[in-house]
N, C-alpha and C positions, 0 to 999 in steps of 0.2 A: 503494500500500500504506500501511502504518502510518507509514512515514517521511514521506509526503506529508501525512498528517493532523497529525503532530507539527510539521512545518515550518509548516503553515498556522496551527496554534494559536499557535505562537511569533510569527509575523508579526502575527496579530490582536492578541495580547497586547501586543506592542511598540507597535503603532499606537495601541491604547487608552491605554497609558501616556503616549505622546507627546501625545495629545489632552488628557489630564488635566493635563499640565504646561502646555500652552498656555492652557487655561482658567484655571488658577491664576495664571499670569503676567498674563493679561489682567485678572483681578480685582485683583491687586496694583497694576497700572498704573492702573486706574480709581480705586482708593483714593488713590493718590499724586496723581493729577490733581485729585481732589476736595479734598484737603488743600491743594494749591498754590492752587487757586481760592479756597478759604476764606481763606487767608492774604492773598491779594491783595485780596479784598473787604474784609477787616478794615482794610486800609491805604488804602482809598478809591482804589484804582487804577482809572482809567477803563476802562469795559467793552471798548472796542476794543483797548486795550493788553493787557487780560487775555486776550482772544481770541488775540492774536498770540503772547503768551507761551505759552499752552497749546498752540497749533499748533506752536511751536518744540519744546516738550517731546515732543509726539507724534512729530515728525520725528526728534529725537535718540534717543528710545527705540526707534524703528523701526530706526535704524542700529546701535544697541548692544543687541542682543537678549540679551546675556549678563548684563544687569543692572549694567553698569558705571556706576552712578549718580554716582560721583565724577567720572568723565570728563564726564558730562552737566553736572554742576554747575560744573565748572571752565570749561566752554564759555561759561557765562553771564557777562556783564560786571557788575561791581558798580557800584552808583550811590552815590557818596559825596559 
């Protein structure tokens, strides 16, 4: 009946909203990765090290899906 239609519309709407949030987050992550890469290139970091750093960021962001960037940044070691 109409309850099934309403329930289905709700489920579809919720799923659509979740997919939009995922797309937005992926776009934000890509922008951040490009900014990190540009920063590393400006400092003449060797390409292999850039690759390893970016892989680490991808790994960390996949672990912390809530956007806990401070946690990700604290995990990196500083070079002084």
